[in-house]
C-alpha positions, 0 to 999 in steps of 0.5 A: 940371975942363977949361973947356968951349968956348962951341961944339962942332963938332957939324956935324963928323961925325968929332967926332960919332963921337968923342964917341959912342965916348968919352962915350956909353954905347950900349944892349946893346953893347960901348962905343967904337963910331963909328957912322954919323952920321944927319943927316935922315930923311923917310917910309920913308928916312933918310940919313947925313952922307955923303948915303947914303940908307937904306930903313928896313925896320925902322922903327928899333926897330919904333917908327917906325910912320908913318915919319920926320917925319910932319908931323901929329905934328911939328906937334902937338909944336910946338903943344903946346910953345908951349902947355904943355910940362909939367904934373904927372900929377895936374893936368888936361891937355887932350891927356892926357884926349883921348889917354885917350879915344882909347884907349877908342875903339881898345882891345878892348872893356871896356879903358877906362882908361889910365896913361901911361908913358915906354915899354914897360918902364915899362908892363909893370913897372906891369902886373905890380906892379898884377897882384900888387896886384889879385890878392894873388898873386905868381907871374907866368908869362911865355914863353921867347921873349919880350922885356918890357923892360930894367928889373929886373923886366921883364928878369926876365920876359924870356926873350931871351938878354940877360937873362943879362947882368945879374941878372934875378932878380925872384922868382915868375917861371915859364916857359912854352913858346911856340907856335912852329909852325915848331919844335914841342916835341920829339916833336910834329909836329902843332899840333892835337895839341901842348898847347904850340900849343894854349896852354890845356892847356900852361898847365893843366899848369904851374898844376897844379904851381905852384898856380893860387892863387899865380899872379897873371898870365900875360904874353905878346906875342900876336905875339912880336917881337924873338925871331923874329916868332912868330905863334900858331895860331888858338885859342891866344890864346882858350885862354890867355884861357879858362884865366886866366879859369878860375882868376882869373889876369889875362892881360897882353897885351904889345903894345909891338911888335905894337900900333898897327897893326903887324899890320894891326889896332890891337892883335894881340889883335884878330885873335882877338877876345880881351880881356886884363885889362891891355894894355901898349903903346908905340913905334908909339903915336906913332912914337917921336917922344917917349917914351910908353907905355901900360898899359890896364885893364879897367873892373872893375880901374879900379873897383877902383882907385876905392878903392885907390891905383895902386901906382906913378907916374912924374914923366913920366906923361902928359907933355903933349908925349908925349900930344900926339904920341900924339893926332896919331899916332892921328888920322892913322892914322884919317884916312889909313886906315893899318890897311888900307894896312898889311894890304894891304902885308903881303899883298904882302910875304909874297907877294913873300917866297914868290917869293924862297923859290923862288930861295933854298934858305936860306929855311925859313919865312916868317911874320907878320901886317900889317907884322910879319914874319920870314924864318927861315933854314936850312942844310937845309929838311928838317932845319930846321937853323938857318943859325946857332945860337940866340943866336949871337955873333961868328964863329958869327953871321957869315953873318947879320951879313954879310948886315946889312952887305951890305944896309946898304951897299946902302941897306937897313936890316935886323936879325936875331935868331939865324937870323931876319931881321925885316922890320917897315917903316913901316906907310905905306910905299909899294909902290914902296919896298917892292919896292925893299927886297925887290929888295935883300933878294933879293941879300942872301939869296944870302949865306945860300944860300952859307953853307949 
């Protein structure tokens, strides 16, 4: 074995890039990439080793809800590290109990108990396991345009094309279609007459074929995130809730992206007054500063678990550093009235996007809630032909990748899925920064117009 040096040249950006390319395995990517080296961040901005600044219109992986280096969260982590870095999940911890109590305050009514995980995938994995344990049934109904995580079970639930990259073959998964109003199922033009857009009628038909007595749960993102920012019509979530209740099926709301203020409310289900049986979240709970996720359940399920073991656990469940950051983030959002600001900025964002649509014929649809928004790009507004094919890669996706590269060069960090640009800035972004980002987006969309 080669002898290691006492010190690495970590202040040399080229060394960092080389080590990343040669020794680090990067998620969902071919390896060997030499990335930008990020040396700092503050608020809605981050910057690289060349000093170039970028406006973060994605909140990184839609998790930096309070932006970068929020002082209250950073201080809470420091204080907790000085006090107690780790204690096992079965031991009492003040910040763990405080976060559990805060979750009761902000989750929908009758959600009263929470299991803390290391992220969204672990939360969803536990939710499905618990649903099967509680109901004694095995089938799980999930939607096509979905992303629930990258563990074996959650990747099987996921409809995102990435599940084709590996063996996502957990048994018992059944698919349902999505309430995608811009692209209704074949033969439908009016959401009011479309069973898929209504929710319950489509689910009822699937249950007729599958036998509801074999279905443990329906898992869905109340607002689809990664796969195109799809907002359901009013009544959809209520209809799904009613159908699940009718057959004793649990409703699992995956709010890993949509939760903690992303849509302008604590959770997206709050827009429709729906209480799921199990609610999962992560990401925005602490802006991603320490790995943390949640699986919260109703009083009925918690009481059932008083005489039965929870079917799973994690060494790092309820990690004190993570819980301290979660407490600080929730209290900061309360003190700073973040939900009101996110709602206001969301209205401004969509109003400005409507103005951009008047100048850019490639814009087919604008949709979103709060700071959870998407622009769908098309070759023709009448036919709605997508600017690039579904799940396009390489040369087929060139117009989209060219836009991302142009925006980044101009100092704006964006991302996309298929023909949809996702716009998910920090919830506390200033109006000045928001308008600055939109001015770069305006120029970026010229590439889409030219590619039509």
